[in-house]
Structure formats: structure tokens, C-alpha cells
C-alpha positions in Angstrom: -14.0 36.2 21.9 -13.6 32.5 21.3 -11.0 30.7 23.3 -8.2 29.2 21.2 -7.4 26.0 23.1 -8.2 22.3 23.2 -8.1 19.8 26.1 -8.1 16.1 25.4 -6.9 13.1 27.4 -4.2 11.3 25.4 -5.4 7.9 26.6 -8.7 8.5 24.9 -7.3 9.0 21.5 -7.5 6.0 19.1 -4.7 3.4 19.5 -3.2 3.1 16.0 -1.2 0.0 17.2 -4.5 -1.9 17.3 -5.4 -0.9 13.7 -1.8 -1.7 12.5 -1.7 -5.1 14.2 1.0 -4.1 16.7 -1.0 -4.1 19.9 0.9 -7.1 21.3 4.0 -4.9 21.7 2.8 -1.3 22.0 0.2 1.4 22.1 0.5 4.4 19.8 -1.8 7.4 19.8 -1.6 10.3 17.4 -4.1 13.0 18.7 -3.3 15.8 16.2 -6.8 15.8 14.8 -8.5 15.7 18.2 -6.4 18.5 19.4 -6.7 20.6 16.3 -2.9 20.7 15.7 -1.8 22.6 12.7 2.0 22.4 12.7 2.9 20.4 15.8 3.1 16.6 15.8 2.4 14.7 19.0 2.1 11.1 19.9 1.6 9.1 23.1 3.3 5.7 23.0 3.6 2.8 25.5 6.0 0.0 24.8 4.7 -3.0 26.8 6.9 -4.5 29.5 9.7 -6.6 28.1 8.8 -5.7 24.5 10.2 -3.5 21.8 8.6 -1.2 19.2 7.4 -3.5 16.4 9.7 -1.7 13.9 12.2 1.1 13.7 11.5 4.3 11.8 13.3 7.4 10.5 12.2 10.6 8.8 13.1 12.6 5.7 12.8 16.0 7.4 11.2 15.9 10.9 13.3 15.8 14.0 11.6 14.4 17.1 11.9 14.7 20.9 10.9 11.7 23.0 10.2 12.3 26.7 10.1 9.3 29.0 7.1 9.7 31.3 7.5 6.4 33.2 9.3 3.1 33.1 12.9 2.3 32.2 14.3 0.8 29.1 16.6 1.3 26.1 16.5 3.2 22.9 18.3 2.1 19.7 19.5 5.0 17.6 21.0 3.6 14.4 23.7 1.2 15.8 23.9 2.7 19.3 21.8 1.6 22.3 21.2 4.0 25.2 19.5 3.5 28.6 16.5 5.7 29.3 14.6 6.5 32.5 11.8 8.9 33.5 12.1 12.5 32.4 14.9 11.7 29.9 14.4 13.8 26.8 15.9 12.3 23.6 16.3 14.5 20.5 16.5 12.4 17.4 17.6 13.9 14.0 15.4 13.0 11.0 17.8 10.4 9.4 18.5 8.4 12.6 16.6 5.2 12.7 15.0 4.7 16.2 13.1 2.3 18.3 12.5 1.7 22.0 12.5 -1.3 24.3 10.8 -1.5 27.7 12.3 -3.0 30.8 10.4 -4.9 33.5 7.6 -2.2 33.4 5.9 -0.5 30.4 7.8 2.4 28.9 5.6 5.4 28.5 6.7 8.1 26.0 5.4 11.5 24.7 6.8 12.4 21.3 7.0 15.9 19.9 7.8 16.9 16.3 7.0 19.1 13.4 3.8 17.8 11.8 4.9 16.1 8.6 2.4 13.5 7.4 4.0 10.9 5.1 7.5 11.8 6.2 8.2 8.6 8.2 9.9 5.5 6.7 9.3 2.3 8.6 12.3 -0.1 9.1 11.1 -3.6 9.7 13.3 -6.0 11.7 15.4 -3.0 12.9 16.2 -4.3 16.3 17.2 -8.0 16.2 19.8 -9.5 18.6 
């Protein structure tokens, strides 16, 4: 019998923020391929200390759950801003535009969703004060 599992370190997945030109503000790893995920979406994100996600985004269909692993900061959800801290879980409906901001330390997040390639809409200049 062949075991049906995969073990990968999330920090070893490719950082898409480098390729997208956003590495000054964040790290973003999407290890679906490395893990062999079929229906689950997963990302590991780090917003650098004192920085915000480079853009907001929303989805057509996929809801997401963000889990704060470390750091403290804020999350903008449409026009509302909420404080976040370690082990907070934030469920976000598909149509809600979202972005995170780190406090004095990096804000490390794990994001779970239904796998839906092409479902995201980027919202540039979402969080300006």
C-alpha cells in the first residue's frame, strides 16, 4: 500500500512575492503543487514589520480563513479595520476585499481556502491613509 500523504516545509516553497515584485513588503508562498493538493488552497504569508500587503484582493467564489501564527497587526476588510494577534482566525467571504498590515514585528499568516485558480481579483491602492 502506498502512503497518501506529503510533508513539505512551507518556508522552502517558492516566494511568489519576489517574482511579483512585492518582496519589499511581504513574502507569499503557495505550496499547492509541492503538497499535491487537489481541492484545498493554502498559502503562507509574511507581512514585513511596519508594512502592508502590496494590494488588497477579493474572490468571486472562494472564502478564506487567515490564521495569525505570530506578530500583531491589523486587517482591513472592505472599510473596516480590525486588530489581529497570534492564533486569531479570520474568516473572509469571497466578495470582501482584504489586506493585512504588520505592527512592530512581522505578521505571519497561514491561509486556507478552496482551491480556485484564477478566482482572485487584485485591488491596487486598496489601503491608503
